[in-house]
N, C-alpha and C positions, 0 to 999 in steps of 0.2 A: 504494500500500500504506500502511495506517495506521502511524503512527509508534509506537514503543514509549513507554511512559510515562516520567516523569522518574526513576524508580527504576532504569532500565536504563543500564548503562555498558559500553563496549567498549574493551578494552585490547589493542593489537597489539604483541607482542614481536618481530614480523618474523622468524619462526623459520627460513624456508626458503632464501632466495636463495643465500647463500654456501655453506651446508652441502650443498645438493642436489648441486651439481657435485662437491664434494669426496667426498661419500659414494658417489656413483655411480662415480667413478674408483677409489676405494679398493676398493669391492666387486667391481668387474669386474677388478681386478688380482690378486685372490686365486686360489690354485690351484683352489678351488671357487668359481666366480664367484657373487656374491650381490648382492641389492639390498634395502635396508631396506623392509619393508612399509608403513611410515608414508607413503611417497611414492605409494602407490596412490591417495590421496584428493585428486586435483584435482577440478574440477567434474564431469567425465564419470565419473571413478572413483567419486565419491559416488553419482551417479545409478545407475551399474551395480551398486554394492553394495546400494542400496535395492531394485533389481530382484531381486538374488540372494535377499534376505531374504523375498521373496514367492514364491519358487519352490517347487513341491511337494516337491522332494527336500531342500530346505534346512530342516530341522526346528528349527534352533537358535532363530531369532527367535520362531517361533510358541510353542515350549515356554516360552521365557523370559517372553513377554508373558502367557501363561496363568498362569504362576506369580505374576507381579506382580499380576494381577487377583485371584487367589485368596487371596494371602497378604500384600498390602500393609498391611493393618491390623495384622497380627502383626509385620511388619517395623517399622512405625512405633512400636509399643510398645517394641521393642528400641532404636530410635534415640532415643526420648524427645522431648519437646516442646522447641522453641526451639533446634534445632541449626542449624549452618551446614553446608549440603549442598554438597559439592565433587565434581563429576562429571568424570572423566577420559574423554575421547572421547565428546562429547555426541551426535554424529550427528544423527538426526532428532528425538530427544527423545520418542519414543512411550512408552517405558518410564518415562522421567523424569517425565512428566506424571502418571502413575499414582502414583508415589512422592510427589511434591510434594503432590498432593491428599490423600494419606493422612497425611503426617507434619507438614505446615505448618511448614516451616523458616523461620528469620528471614531467611535469605539463601540464594541459589543461585548457586554459581560453576560456570560451564560452561567447561571447558578442552579445547581441541582445536587441532589443527594446520591443519585445513581451514577457511580463513578465511571464505569466502563462506557455507558451510553453517552454520558456528558462529554468525555474525552473524544469519542468517535464523532459525535455531532459537531462539537465546536471546532475540531480540527478540519472536518469537511467544509464547514462554513468558511473557515480561514482560507482554504484552498480556492473555494468558489469566488470569494471576494478578496483578492490578494492585496488590495489597498486598505483594507479594513483591519484595524487593530482588534484582535479577538482575545479576550481574557476569560478562561474557564475557571470557575471556583466551585470545588466540590465541598459543599457544606449543607447543613440543615437550615434552610432560609426561614423556617418558622421560629428560630431562635436568633438572638443578636449575633451579627457577624460583620466582618470588615471586608471591604472591597479594595484589593490592592490596586495601586496606580490611578484610582479614580480622581484624586484631587489634581493630578498633574497633567490632565488631558487638554485643558483649555476648552472644554465643552461649553456650549452656550446654555445648555440646560440639561437636566437629568430626566430621563423617561424610564419608568418601570413598565415592562410588558409582562402581563400575567394572563396567558391564554388558557383555553381548555376548560373553563368553569371550575378550576381547582379551588377557587374561593368558596365554592359550594360545599367543600369538605369540612369547612369550619361552621360552627354555630354562629348565629348573628352576632352574639357578644364577642366571640373569638374573631370574627371577620372585621368587626369594628376596630378591635385592637390591632389586627394585622394591617388594616388600611392606615391607621394612625402611625404605625411604625414605618410604613412605606412613605407617608407624607414627610416624616422626619428625615429619612434618607434622601428624598428628592430635594428638599429645601424650597424656598420661595421661587415661584415661577416654574417649578417642575410639573410633570404630568404623569398620569397613570392610564395605560390602555389595558383594559381588562375584559375577558370573556365571561359572560354570565348566562347560565341556562335559564330560560323563561318558564313560567308556569304554563301548563297545558293539560290536555286530556290525560287523566291518570292511566288509561289503557296504553297510551303511547309510551309513557314513562315506564310502566311495568314491562313492556316488551323490550325496551332498551336495556334493562338491567337483568332480564331473564331470557336471554337470547336462546333461540331454538337449537343452536349448535353446541351450547354448553360451554362456550369459551369464557364467559364471565364467571361461571361456577368454577372452572379450572383456575382462573385468576385469583379468585377468593381463596380456594383451598391451597393454592401455592404458598400462601403466607404461612400455613402450618408446616408445609414441606420445608420451607426455608428455616423455620424455627428448629425443626428436627435436625437439619443439616448443620446449621451454624451454632446452635446452642446445645446440641446433644439431647434433644427432647425425644419423646416416643409417642407423638400423636399418631393414632391409627386413622389415616385419612378416610377410609371408607366408613368410619363411624361418625363422620360429620357431613352435613349437606349444606349447600348454598341456599340462602333465602334472602330475597330482596322484595321490598314492598314500599308503596307510597303512603306516607303519613300526611293526609290532606290537611289536618289541623296544624301540623308543624311545617307544612310546605316543603317536605323533603323526602327523598328516597333514603331508606335505611337498608344497609346490607349487613347480613349476619351469617355466621356459621352455626348450625344447629347440631347439638349432640344427639344422636339417634338412640343412645342408650346411656344408662348410668355407667360411668367409667372414671378412672383416675389416670392422669397424665403426669409424667415426671419430667422436669426440666432442671438439669444440673443438680439433682438431688432434692429438688423442691417438688412436692406432690400437690397437684391441683385436681380437686374432685369436680365432676360434672354430673348433674342430674339428667335424666332422660328429658329431652326437650329444652334443656338450658342452652342459651345462645352466647356467642361471642360477637359483640357489635364491632364490625370491622371498618365501616365507613358510613358517613352521611353524604348526601348530595343535595344541598339546599337549592330550591328553585325560587326565583324572585320575579315579580312584575317589575317593569321599568321603574315605576314610581317607588316601590319598596326599596330597590337597590339604591336609587338616587338619594332617598332619605337616609339610608345606612351610610352612604358616602359623606353626606353633610354632617352626620353625627361624628365622623372621624376627622372633620375639618377640611374636607375636599369639596370642590365646587363642580357639580356635573356640567359638562359642556355639550356633549353630543352622545347619542346612542344610535348605532346602526343595527338594523334588524333585517333578517331575511324575509322574503315575501310571505312565508307561512307563519312568521313570528314565533319560530322555534327557539331562536338564540339571539342574544344581543351582545354587542361589543361597545362598552362604555369608554368615553374619554373623560377623565376627571382631572381637574387642575388644582395645583396648590396655589392659593392666593398669594399675590406679590406682597 
């Protein structure tokens, strides 16, 4: 594979090893057992998520890519020339490439916890845009972190790009705190371009998270397989099944793993008991109306400027500004 050009750098903050074990034990010790969704993304998890994005039932990625293709020029006008583009959760970078080509940033920061995919994606973007300075930072962006070289770029403004409706994995309270943290990173005059899934027919939501091919189920169960492999646990994968449902009152999809029998799992000498039917809550995916999300942004000190939606109003991309 060709090497990235000299303008590419990779910074590894080594975010996972110690916290993975502690987060798993803490989550499985709660009355409602839970696991942080950020740990879905080992190598197999990343591959399974890419497969999910191509499923006929999973409208989110297609709708967002279509929006980027249709409106990237307008988005670039809001972002302005000479910005530093900071992406949280870079993934495969398909949408990012569209935005970079439209707005010509002075630098692109790719921030993600999935080390191998981050390095591959960021290095590929550096090769495709040889005049662009690309800085990859492997860290957990849900916690405070530093961005190397950010202050010395001479960028006219900072822009955070947060696609994929990942903001939906957070509760509204957590999302408000996250947006406030992004505002502090951006500084006065900065902006946030963020993908948000819209509220819609519950049947369509149910189909998106319970695909007929079983890929989402495999993605969910892979989290247990990862815990077995990396933490020496003994989860019996056939003894758990995938469950996802829409909580209309809460405005969110909840994803769980259900124990099909009473059983005990051991993780590094620690025993965790499960009742038959007991669940591990692995992910939320909150859905918002445009007004609901804009109100949330205002509560975090951000000013809504624009929202682009697809013709079916399945998905929205918001541009939020930090007041001068």
